[in-house]
ROFIPA-211775 format. One record per residue: x, y, z of N, C-alpha, C, O in turn; residue number from 1; residue in three letters. Coordinates in nm, 3 decimals, padded with zeros to 5 digits. Each point is the difference from the previous one (the first is absolute). Layout:
<node n_c1="X" n_c2="Y" n_c3="Z" ca_c1="X" ca_c2="Y" ca_c3="Z" c_c1="X" c_c2="Y" c_c3="Z" o_c1="X" o_c2="Y" o_c3="Z" num="NUM" residu="ALA"/>
...
***
This chain:
<node n_c1="01.663" n_c2="01.856" n_c3="-04.253" ca_c1="00.106" ca_c2="00.098" ca_c3="-00.021" c_c1="00.010" c_c2="00.092" c_c3="00.121" o_c1="00.109" o_c2="00.022" o_c3="00.053" num="1" residu="UNK"/>
<node n_c1="-00.224" n_c2="00.031" n_c3="-00.008" ca_c1="-00.004" ca_c2="00.082" ca_c3="00.121" c_c1="-00.135" c_c2="-00.011" c_c3="00.067" o_c1="-00.098" o_c2="-00.045" o_c3="-00.060" num="2" residu="UNK"/>
<node n_c1="00.095" n_c2="00.086" n_c3="00.186" ca_c1="-00.122" ca_c2="-00.007" ca_c3="00.080" c_c1="-00.015" c_c2="00.132" c_c3="00.073" o_c1="00.096" o_c2="00.051" o_c3="00.057" num="3" residu="UNK"/>
<node n_c1="-00.218" n_c2="00.004" n_c3="-00.059" ca_c1="-00.028" ca_c2="00.127" ca_c3="00.067" c_c1="-00.105" c_c2="-00.021" c_c3="00.108" o_c1="-00.099" o_c2="-00.071" o_c3="-00.019" num="4" residu="UNK"/>
<node n_c1="00.122" n_c2="00.134" n_c3="00.132" ca_c1="-00.099" ca_c2="-00.004" ca_c3="00.108" c_c1="-00.127" c_c2="00.069" c_c3="-00.047" o_c1="00.004" o_c2="00.103" o_c3="-00.068" num="5" residu="UNK"/>
<node n_c1="-00.117" n_c2="-00.161" n_c3="00.104" ca_c1="-00.130" ca_c2="00.055" ca_c3="-00.037" c_c1="-00.094" c_c2="-00.022" c_c3="00.118" o_c1="-00.086" o_c2="-00.089" o_c3="-00.003" num="6" residu="UNK"/>
<node n_c1="00.104" n_c2="00.170" n_c3="00.107" ca_c1="-00.078" ca_c2="-00.019" ca_c3="00.122" c_c1="00.041" c_c2="-00.129" c_c3="00.068" o_c1="00.119" o_c2="-00.023" o_c3="00.022" num="7" residu="UNK"/>
<node n_c1="-00.216" n_c2="-00.062" n_c3="00.012" ca_c1="00.029" ca_c2="-00.130" ca_c3="00.061" c_c1="00.034" c_c2="-00.105" c_c3="-00.106" o_c1="00.026" o_c2="-00.116" o_c3="00.033" num="8" residu="UNK"/>
<node n_c1="-00.025" n_c2="00.157" n_c3="-00.158" ca_c1="00.027" ca_c2="-00.090" ca_c3="-00.111" c_c1="00.131" c_c2="00.040" c_c3="-00.068" o_c1="00.066" o_c2="00.095" o_c3="00.041" num="9" residu="UNK"/>
<node n_c1="-00.030" n_c2="-00.169" n_c3="-00.144" ca_c1="00.117" ca_c2="00.031" ca_c3="-00.080" c_c1="-00.035" c_c2="-00.015" c_c3="-00.147" o_c1="-00.072" o_c2="-00.092" o_c3="-00.039" num="10" residu="UNK"/>
<node n_c1="00.123" n_c2="00.183" n_c3="-00.041" ca_c1="-00.018" ca_c2="-00.007" ca_c3="-00.144" c_c1="00.125" c_c2="-00.060" c_c3="-00.060" o_c1="00.109" o_c2="00.056" o_c3="00.015" num="11" residu="UNK"/>
<node n_c1="-00.122" n_c2="-00.168" n_c3="-00.082" ca_c1="00.113" ca_c2="-00.069" ca_c3="-00.063" c_c1="00.005" c_c2="00.037" c_c3="-00.147" o_c1="-00.100" o_c2="-00.013" o_c3="-00.071" num="12" residu="UNK"/>
<node n_c1="00.216" n_c2="00.059" n_c3="00.024" ca_c1="00.019" ca_c2="00.027" ca_c3="-00.143" c_c1="00.076" c_c2="-00.117" c_c3="-00.057" o_c1="00.112" o_c2="-00.029" o_c3="00.042" num="13" residu="UNK"/>
<node n_c1="-00.172" n_c2="-00.038" n_c3="-00.138" ca_c1="00.056" ca_c2="-00.122" ca_c3="-00.058" c_c1="00.083" c_c2="00.032" c_c3="-00.125" o_c1="-00.011" o_c2="00.108" o_c3="-00.058" num="14" residu="UNK"/>
<node n_c1="00.094" n_c2="-00.203" n_c3="00.018" ca_c1="00.087" ca_c2="00.019" ca_c3="-00.117" c_c1="-00.076" c_c2="00.033" c_c3="-00.126" o_c1="00.049" o_c2="00.074" o_c3="-00.085" num="15" residu="UNK"/>
<node n_c1="-00.169" n_c2="-00.130" n_c3="00.071" ca_c1="-00.077" ca_c2="00.024" ca_c3="-00.122" c_c1="-00.076" c_c2="00.133" c_c3="00.004" o_c1="-00.078" o_c2="00.030" o_c3="-00.091" num="16" residu="UNK"/>
<node n_c1="00.101" n_c2="00.050" n_c3="00.196" ca_c1="-00.063" ca_c2="00.132" ca_c3="00.010" c_c1="-00.131" c_c2="00.002" c_c3="00.077" o_c1="-00.052" o_c2="00.107" o_c3="00.031" num="17" residu="UNK"/>
<node n_c1="-00.001" n_c2="-00.225" n_c3="-00.001" ca_c1="-00.126" ca_c2="-00.004" ca_c3="00.076" c_c1="00.024" c_c2="00.037" c_c3="00.146" o_c1="00.111" o_c2="-00.014" o_c3="00.051" num="18" residu="UNK"/>
<node n_c1="-00.216" n_c2="00.061" n_c3="00.014" ca_c1="00.003" ca_c2="00.027" ca_c3="00.143" c_c1="-00.101" c_c2="-00.091" c_c3="00.068" o_c1="-00.110" o_c2="-00.023" o_c3="-00.051" num="19" residu="UNK"/>
<node n_c1="00.147" n_c2="-00.028" n_c3="00.167" ca_c1="-00.088" ca_c2="-00.085" ca_c3="00.079" c_c1="-00.003" c_c2="00.056" c_c3="00.141" o_c1="00.102" o_c2="00.047" o_c3="00.051" num="20" residu="UNK"/>
<node n_c1="-00.217" n_c2="-00.051" n_c3="00.012" ca_c1="-00.012" ca_c2="00.042" ca_c3="00.139" c_c1="00.011" c_c2="-00.123" c_c3="00.088" o_c1="-00.065" o_c2="-00.101" o_c3="-00.024" num="21" residu="UNK"/>
<node n_c1="00.150" n_c2="00.110" n_c3="00.127" ca_c1="00.023" ca_c2="-00.112" ca_c3="00.091" c_c1="-00.048" c_c2="00.039" c_c3="00.138" o_c1="00.009" o_c2="00.116" o_c3="00.039" num="22" residu="UNK"/>
<node n_c1="-00.060" n_c2="-00.213" n_c3="00.036" ca_c1="-00.059" ca_c2="00.030" ca_c3="00.131" c_c1="00.102" c_c2="00.009" c_c3="00.114" o_c1="-00.039" o_c2="00.015" o_c3="00.116" num="23" residu="UNK"/>
<node n_c1="00.167" n_c2="-00.024" n_c3="-00.145" ca_c1="00.103" ca_c2="00.011" ca_c3="00.103" c_c1="00.070" c_c2="00.136" c_c3="-00.010" o_c1="00.011" o_c2="00.059" o_c3="-00.107" num="24" residu="UNK"/>
<node n_c1="00.037" n_c2="-00.011" n_c3="00.221" ca_c1="00.073" ca_c2="00.126" ca_c3="00.004" c_c1="00.144" c_c2="-00.021" c_c3="-00.049" o_c1="00.043" o_c2="-00.114" o_c3="-00.017" num="25" residu="UNK"/>
<node n_c1="00.030" n_c2="00.223" n_c3="-00.004" ca_c1="00.141" ca_c2="-00.011" ca_c3="-00.039" c_c1="00.080" c_c2="-00.073" c_c3="00.106" o_c1="00.085" o_c2="-00.084" o_c3="-00.032" num="26" residu="UNK"/>
<node n_c1="-00.112" n_c2="00.114" n_c3="00.158" ca_c1="00.074" ca_c2="-00.067" ca_c3="00.109" c_c1="-00.021" c_c2="-00.151" c_c3="-00.004" o_c1="00.095" o_c2="-00.076" o_c3="00.016" num="27" residu="UNK"/>
<node n_c1="-00.218" n_c2="00.033" n_c3="-00.038" ca_c1="-00.030" ca_c2="-00.143" ca_c3="-00.007" c_c1="00.065" c_c2="-00.064" c_c3="-00.122" o_c1="00.053" o_c2="-00.111" o_c3="00.008" num="28" residu="UNK"/>
<node n_c1="-00.056" n_c2="00.180" n_c3="-00.121" ca_c1="00.060" ca_c2="-00.054" ca_c3="-00.123" c_c1="00.151" c_c2="-00.009" c_c3="00.009" o_c1="00.061" o_c2="-00.090" o_c3="-00.059" num="29" residu="UNK"/>
<node n_c1="00.001" n_c2="00.183" n_c3="00.131" ca_c1="00.145" ca_c2="-00.001" ca_c3="00.014" c_c1="00.050" c_c2="-00.134" c_c3="00.054" o_c1="00.103" o_c2="-00.050" o_c3="-00.045" num="30" residu="UNK"/>
<node n_c1="-00.174" n_c2="-00.007" n_c3="00.139" ca_c1="00.040" ca_c2="-00.128" ca_c3="00.057" c_c1="-00.029" c_c2="-00.119" c_c3="-00.089" o_c1="00.054" o_c2="-00.108" o_c3="00.023" num="31" residu="UNK"/>
<node n_c1="-00.138" n_c2="00.126" n_c3="-00.125" ca_c1="-00.038" ca_c2="-00.111" ca_c3="-00.087" c_c1="00.075" c_c2="-00.003" c_c3="-00.132" o_c1="00.014" o_c2="-00.107" o_c3="-00.061" num="32" residu="UNK"/>
<node n_c1="00.034" n_c2="00.220" n_c3="00.017" ca_c1="00.063" ca_c2="00.010" ca_c3="-00.132" c_c1="00.146" c_c2="-00.041" c_c3="00.004" o_c1="00.063" o_c2="00.003" o_c3="00.106" num="33" residu="UNK"/>
<node n_c1="-00.007" n_c2="-00.042" n_c3="-00.221" ca_c1="00.143" ca_c2="-00.033" ca_c3="-00.007" c_c1="00.084" c_c2="00.124" c_c3="00.030" o_c1="-00.051" o_c2="00.113" o_c3="-00.008" num="34" residu="UNK"/>
<node n_c1="00.179" n_c2="-00.132" n_c3="00.042" ca_c1="00.085" ca_c2="00.114" ca_c3="00.036" c_c1="00.026" c_c2="00.099" c_c3="-00.113" o_c1="00.057" o_c2="00.106" o_c3="00.024" num="35" residu="UNK"/>
<node n_c1="-00.099" n_c2="-00.137" n_c3="-00.146" ca_c1="00.012" ca_c2="00.094" ca_c3="-00.112" c_c1="-00.087" c_c2="00.123" c_c3="00.022" o_c1="00.027" o_c2="00.106" o_c3="-00.057" num="36" residu="UNK"/>
<node n_c1="-00.130" n_c2="-00.118" n_c3="00.139" ca_c1="-00.089" ca_c2="00.112" ca_c3="00.028" c_c1="00.048" c_c2="00.074" c_c3="00.123" o_c1="00.010" o_c2="-00.058" o_c3="00.109" num="37" residu="UNK"/>
<node n_c1="00.020" n_c2="00.187" n_c3="-00.126" ca_c1="00.051" ca_c2="00.082" ca_c3="00.110" c_c1="-00.083" c_c2="00.127" c_c3="00.011" o_c1="-00.062" o_c2="00.045" o_c3="-00.097" num="38" residu="UNK"/>
<node n_c1="00.064" n_c2="00.011" n_c3="00.214" ca_c1="-00.070" ca_c2="00.126" ca_c3="00.025" c_c1="00.084" c_c2="00.114" c_c3="-00.056" o_c1="00.119" o_c2="00.008" o_c3="00.032" num="39" residu="UNK"/>
<node n_c1="-00.177" n_c2="00.078" n_c3="-00.112" ca_c1="00.072" ca_c2="00.116" ca_c3="-00.052" c_c1="-00.065" c_c2="00.129" c_c3="00.049" o_c1="00.054" o_c2="00.109" o_c3="-00.019" num="40" residu="UNK"/>
<node n_c1="-00.170" n_c2="-00.121" n_c3="00.081" ca_c1="-00.077" ca_c2="00.114" ca_c3="00.046" c_c1="-00.102" c_c2="-00.055" c_c3="00.097" o_c1="-00.031" o_c2="-00.119" o_c3="-00.004" num="41" residu="UNK"/>
<node n_c1="-00.021" n_c2="00.203" n_c3="00.092" ca_c1="-00.098" ca_c2="-00.053" ca_c3="00.095" c_c1="-00.125" c_c2="-00.054" c_c3="-00.070" o_c1="-00.076" o_c2="-00.077" o_c3="00.058" num="42" residu="UNK"/>
<node n_c1="00.056" n_c2="00.118" n_c3="-00.182" ca_c1="-00.117" ca_c2="-00.044" ca_c3="-00.076" c_c1="00.030" c_c2="-00.100" c_c3="-00.112" o_c1="-00.091" o_c2="-00.043" o_c3="-00.070" num="43" residu="UNK"/>
<node n_c1="00.219" n_c2="00.006" n_c3="00.052" ca_c1="00.035" ca_c2="-00.086" ca_c3="-00.114" c_c1="00.096" c_c2="-00.113" c_c3="00.037" o_c1="00.093" o_c2="00.017" o_c3="00.079" num="44" residu="UNK"/>
<node n_c1="-00.118" n_c2="-00.133" n_c3="-00.140" ca_c1="00.097" ca_c2="-00.109" ca_c3="-00.009" c_c1="00.035" c_c2="-00.011" c_c3="-00.148" o_c1="-00.086" o_c2="00.020" o_c3="-00.085" num="45" residu="UNK"/>
<node n_c1="00.210" n_c2="-00.052" n_c3="00.055" ca_c1="00.040" ca_c2="-00.012" ca_c3="-00.139" c_c1="00.085" c_c2="-00.125" c_c3="-00.018" o_c1="00.075" o_c2="-00.039" o_c3="00.090" num="46" residu="UNK"/>
<node n_c1="-00.088" n_c2="-00.024" n_c3="-00.206" ca_c1="00.080" ca_c2="-00.117" ca_c3="-00.033" c_c1="00.135" c_c2="00.050" c_c3="-00.054" o_c1="00.005" o_c2="00.069" o_c3="-00.102" num="47" residu="UNK"/>
<node n_c1="00.104" n_c2="-00.104" n_c3="00.172" ca_c1="00.133" ca_c2="00.046" ca_c3="-00.038" c_c1="00.035" c_c2="-00.036" c_c3="-00.144" o_c1="00.075" o_c2="00.073" o_c3="-00.066" num="48" residu="UNK"/>
<node n_c1="-00.127" n_c2="-00.183" n_c3="00.016" ca_c1="00.034" ca_c2="-00.045" ca_c3="-00.135" c_c1="-00.054" c_c2="00.093" c_c3="-00.108" o_c1="00.043" o_c2="-00.005" o_c3="-00.115" num="49" residu="UNK"/>
<node n_c1="-00.138" n_c2="00.092" n_c3="00.153" ca_c1="-00.061" ca_c2="00.089" ca_c3="-00.098" c_c1="00.049" c_c2="00.144" c_c3="00.011" o_c1="-00.047" o_c2="00.087" o_c3="-00.073" num="50" residu="UNK"/>
<node n_c1="00.142" n_c2="-00.060" n_c3="00.163" ca_c1="00.053" ca_c2="00.135" ca_c3="00.013" c_c1="00.109" c_c2="00.020" c_c3="-00.105" o_c1="00.098" o_c2="-00.074" o_c3="-00.005" num="51" residu="UNK"/>
<node n_c1="-00.117" n_c2="00.176" n_c3="-00.078" ca_c1="00.098" ca_c2="00.033" ca_c3="-00.103" c_c1="00.101" c_c2="00.101" c_c3="00.052" o_c1="00.119" o_c2="-00.010" o_c3="-00.031" num="52" residu="UNK"/>
<node n_c1="-00.166" n_c2="00.108" n_c3="00.111" ca_c1="00.092" ca_c2="00.103" ca_c3="00.051" c_c1="-00.059" c_c2="00.069" c_c3="00.123" o_c1="-00.121" o_c2="00.002" o_c3="00.021" num="53" residu="UNK"/>
<node n_c1="00.212" n_c2="00.055" n_c3="00.058" ca_c1="-00.035" ca_c2="00.078" ca_c3="00.119" c_c1="00.048" c_c2="00.142" c_c3="-00.025" o_c1="00.114" o_c2="00.022" o_c3="-00.040" num="54" residu="UNK"/>
<node n_c1="-00.202" n_c2="00.076" n_c3="00.065" ca_c1="00.032" ca_c2="00.139" ca_c3="-00.027" c_c1="-00.013" c_c2="00.084" c_c3="00.126" o_c1="-00.082" o_c2="-00.028" o_c3="00.087" num="55" residu="UNK"/>
<node n_c1="00.164" n_c2="00.133" n_c3="-00.079" ca_c1="-00.008" ca_c2="00.098" ca_c3="00.107" c_c1="-00.026" c_c2="00.136" c_c3="-00.062" o_c1="00.067" o_c2="00.040" o_c3="-00.095" num="56" residu="UNK"/>
<node n_c1="-00.164" n_c2="00.029" n_c3="00.151" ca_c1="-00.032" ca_c2="00.134" ca_c3="-00.050" c_c1="00.023" c_c2="00.103" c_c3="00.107" o_c1="00.056" o_c2="-00.030" o_c3="00.105" num="57" residu="UNK"/>
<node n_c1="-00.099" n_c2="00.150" n_c3="-00.131" ca_c1="00.017" ca_c2="00.108" ca_c3="00.097" c_c1="-00.091" c_c2="-00.021" c_c3="00.120" o_c1="-00.106" o_c2="-00.063" o_c3="-00.010" num="58" residu="UNK"/>
<node n_c1="00.148" n_c2="00.116" n_c3="00.123" ca_c1="-00.083" ca_c2="-00.009" ca_c3="00.120" c_c1="-00.010" c_c2="-00.139" c_c3="00.057" o_c1="-00.102" o_c2="-00.035" o_c3="00.060" num="59" residu="UNK"/>
<node n_c1="00.205" n_c2="-00.046" n_c3="-00.076" ca_c1="00.002" ca_c2="-00.138" ca_c3="00.052" c_c1="-00.114" c_c2="-00.084" c_c3="-00.057" o_c1="-00.055" o_c2="-00.085" o_c3="00.069" num="60" residu="UNK"/>
<node n_c1="00.021" n_c2="00.108" n_c3="-00.194" ca_c1="-00.103" ca_c2="-00.079" ca_c3="-00.068" c_c1="00.068" c_c2="-00.115" c_c3="-00.074" o_c1="00.094" o_c2="00.022" o_c3="-00.076" num="61" residu="UNK"/>
<node n_c1="-00.143" n_c2="-00.142" n_c3="00.099" ca_c1="00.055" ca_c2="-00.120" ca_c3="-00.065" c_c1="-00.113" c_c2="-00.076" c_c3="-00.068" o_c1="-00.115" o_c2="00.004" o_c3="00.044" num="62" residu="UNK"/>
<node n_c1="00.149" n_c2="-00.074" n_c3="-00.152" ca_c1="-00.097" ca_c2="-00.085" ca_c3="-00.068" c_c1="00.073" c_c2="-00.108" c_c3="-00.078" o_c1="00.118" o_c2="00.013" o_c3="-00.034" num="63" residu="UNK"/>
<node n_c1="-00.191" n_c2="-00.121" n_c3="00.006" ca_c1="00.052" ca_c2="-00.107" ca_c3="-00.084" c_c1="-00.078" c_c2="-00.002" c_c3="-00.130" o_c1="-00.118" o_c2="00.033" o_c3="-00.005" num="64" residu="UNK"/>
<node n_c1="00.187" n_c2="-00.073" n_c3="-00.101" ca_c1="-00.064" ca_c2="-00.022" ca_c3="-00.129" c_c1="00.000" c_c2="-00.150" c_c3="-00.021" o_c1="00.103" o_c2="-00.066" o_c3="00.015" num="65" residu="UNK"/>
<node n_c1="-00.219" n_c2="00.011" n_c3="-00.048" ca_c1="-00.016" ca_c2="-00.144" ca_c3="-00.015" c_c1="00.011" c_c2="-00.042" c_c3="-00.146" o_c1="00.000" o_c2="00.085" o_c3="-00.090" num="66" residu="UNK"/>
<node n_c1="00.010" n_c2="-00.213" n_c3="00.066" ca_c1="00.018" ca_c2="-00.055" ca_c3="-00.134" c_c1="-00.114" c_c2="00.037" c_c3="-00.094" o_c1="00.020" o_c2="00.005" o_c3="-00.122" num="67" residu="UNK"/>
<node n_c1="-00.139" n_c2="00.021" n_c3="00.176" ca_c1="-00.113" ca_c2="00.039" ca_c3="-00.085" c_c1="-00.012" c_c2="00.151" c_c3="-00.016" o_c1="-00.095" o_c2="00.049" o_c3="-00.060" num="68" residu="UNK"/>
<node n_c1="00.193" n_c2="00.026" n_c3="00.115" ca_c1="-00.001" ca_c2="00.146" ca_c3="-00.010" c_c1="-00.069" c_c2="00.070" c_c3="00.115" o_c1="00.009" o_c2="00.123" o_c3="00.011" num="69" residu="UNK"/>
<node n_c1="-00.076" n_c2="-00.197" n_c3="00.076" ca_c1="-00.067" ca_c2="00.061" ca_c3="00.115" c_c1="00.104" c_c2="00.059" c_c3="00.095" o_c1="00.112" o_c2="-00.050" o_c3="00.009" num="70" residu="UNK"/>
<node n_c1="-00.151" n_c2="00.155" n_c3="00.060" ca_c1="00.086" ca_c2="00.063" ca_c3="00.100" c_c1="-00.068" c_c2="-00.007" c_c3="00.135" o_c1="-00.117" o_c2="00.033" o_c3="00.013" num="71" residu="UNK"/>
<node n_c1="00.192" n_c2="-00.077" n_c3="00.088" ca_c1="-00.051" ca_c2="-00.008" ca_c3="00.137" c_c1="00.086" c_c2="00.086" c_c3="00.090" o_c1="00.122" o_c2="00.003" o_c3="-00.012" num="72" residu="UNK"/>
<node n_c1="-00.187" n_c2="00.068" n_c3="00.104" ca_c1="00.072" ca_c2="00.079" ca_c3="00.099" c_c1="00.075" c_c2="-00.092" c_c3="00.095" o_c1="-00.044" o_c2="-00.111" o_c3="00.030" num="73" residu="UNK"/>
<node n_c1="00.159" n_c2="00.160" n_c3="00.015" ca_c1="00.079" ca_c2="-00.071" ca_c3="00.100" c_c1="00.009" c_c2="00.092" c_c3="00.121" o_c1="00.045" o_c2="00.114" o_c3="-00.010" num="74" residu="UNK"/>
<node n_c1="-00.088" n_c2="-00.165" n_c3="00.124" ca_c1="00.007" ca_c2="00.078" ca_c3="00.123" c_c1="00.143" c_c2="00.014" c_c3="00.048" o_c1="00.080" o_c2="-00.093" o_c3="-00.015" num="75" residu="UNK"/>
<node n_c1="-00.047" n_c2="00.208" n_c3="00.073" ca_c1="00.136" ca_c2="00.023" ca_c3="00.048" c_c1="00.045" c_c2="-00.107" c_c3="00.098" o_c1="00.118" o_c2="-00.035" o_c3="00.003" num="76" residu="UNK"/>
<node n_c1="-00.210" n_c2="-00.016" n_c3="00.077" ca_c1="00.035" ca_c2="-00.103" ca_c3="00.099" c_c1="00.038" c_c2="-00.132" c_c3="-00.066" o_c1="00.060" o_c2="-00.086" o_c3="00.064" num="77" residu="UNK"/>
<node n_c1="-00.094" n_c2="00.068" n_c3="-00.192" ca_c1="00.024" ca_c2="-00.127" ca_c3="-00.069" c_c1="00.113" c_c2="00.007" c_c3="-00.102" o_c1="00.037" o_c2="-00.102" o_c3="-00.057" num="78" residu="UNK"/>
<node n_c1="00.019" n_c2="00.220" n_c3="00.034" ca_c1="00.102" ca_c2="00.018" ca_c3="-00.104" c_c1="00.124" c_c2="-00.085" c_c3="00.026" o_c1="00.046" o_c2="-00.071" o_c3="-00.090" num="79" residu="UNK"/>
<node n_c1="00.010" n_c2="00.078" n_c3="00.210" ca_c1="00.125" ca_c2="-00.073" ca_c3="00.029" c_c1="-00.019" c_c2="-00.150" c_c3="-00.017" o_c1="00.085" o_c2="-00.066" o_c3="-00.060" num="80" residu="UNK"/>
<node n_c1="-00.194" n_c2="00.011" n_c3="00.112" ca_c1="-00.025" ca_c2="-00.144" ca_c3="-00.013" c_c1="-00.020" c_c2="-00.038" c_c3="-00.147" o_c1="00.046" o_c2="-00.106" o_c3="-00.043" num="81" residu="UNK"/>
<node n_c1="-00.115" n_c2="00.189" n_c3="-00.032" ca_c1="-00.022" ca_c2="-00.029" ca_c3="-00.141" c_c1="00.131" c_c2="00.005" c_c3="-00.078" o_c1="00.023" o_c2="-00.084" o_c3="-00.088" num="82" residu="UNK"/>
<node n_c1="00.063" n_c2="00.178" n_c3="00.120" ca_c1="00.132" ca_c2="00.007" ca_c3="-00.065" c_c1="00.079" c_c2="-00.128" c_c3="00.028" o_c1="00.065" o_c2="-00.053" o_c3="-00.091" num="83" residu="UNK"/>
<node n_c1="-00.069" n_c2="00.004" n_c3="00.215" ca_c1="00.070" ca_c2="-00.125" ca_c3="00.034" c_c1="-00.057" c_c2="-00.117" c_c3="-00.080" o_c1="00.074" o_c2="-00.080" o_c3="-00.055" num="84" residu="UNK"/>
<node n_c1="-00.205" n_c2="00.072" n_c3="00.049" ca_c1="-00.065" ca_c2="-00.109" ca_c3="-00.074" c_c1="00.037" c_c2="00.002" c_c3="-00.149" o_c1="00.013" o_c2="-00.104" o_c3="-00.063" num="85" residu="UNK"/>
<node n_c1="00.002" n_c2="00.223" n_c3="00.011" ca_c1="00.035" ca_c2="00.015" ca_c3="-00.142" c_c1="00.151" c_c2="00.000" c_c3="-00.022" o_c1="00.046" o_c2="00.019" o_c3="-00.113" num="86" residu="UNK"/>
<node n_c1="00.031" n_c2="-00.039" n_c3="00.220" ca_c1="00.147" ca_c2="00.000" ca_c3="-00.004" c_c1="00.055" c_c2="00.130" c_c3="-00.055" o_c1="00.094" o_c2="00.000" o_c3="-00.080" num="87" residu="UNK"/>
<node n_c1="-00.153" n_c2="00.112" n_c3="00.123" ca_c1="00.047" ca_c2="00.132" ca_c3="-00.042" c_c1="00.089" c_c2="00.063" c_c3="00.107" o_c1="00.050" o_c2="00.111" o_c3="-00.020" num="88" residu="UNK"/>
<node n_c1="-00.030" n_c2="-00.179" n_c3="00.132" ca_c1="00.087" ca_c2="00.052" ca_c3="00.104" c_c1="00.120" c_c2="-00.089" c_c3="00.016" o_c1="00.086" o_c2="00.026" o_c3="00.084" num="89" residu="UNK"/>
***
């Protein structure tokens, strides 16, 4: 569903709610994963199929809500690309 940077490793959050630690960085995983996985923050990759909504708050704060109810921060540098991927522009 999503992947978070964890030092030189990555924490993978699976559909069943489990977390797995992977020995590759986000940058390395980006080249290996299907195009459904996009960067939404310098610390997160997210599967587009699991994004339910994109929100904007005060102070240029953005976040996505996922199908399991989890919320992930969206970096300002990634908002425009994420909007395009979600066909919101």
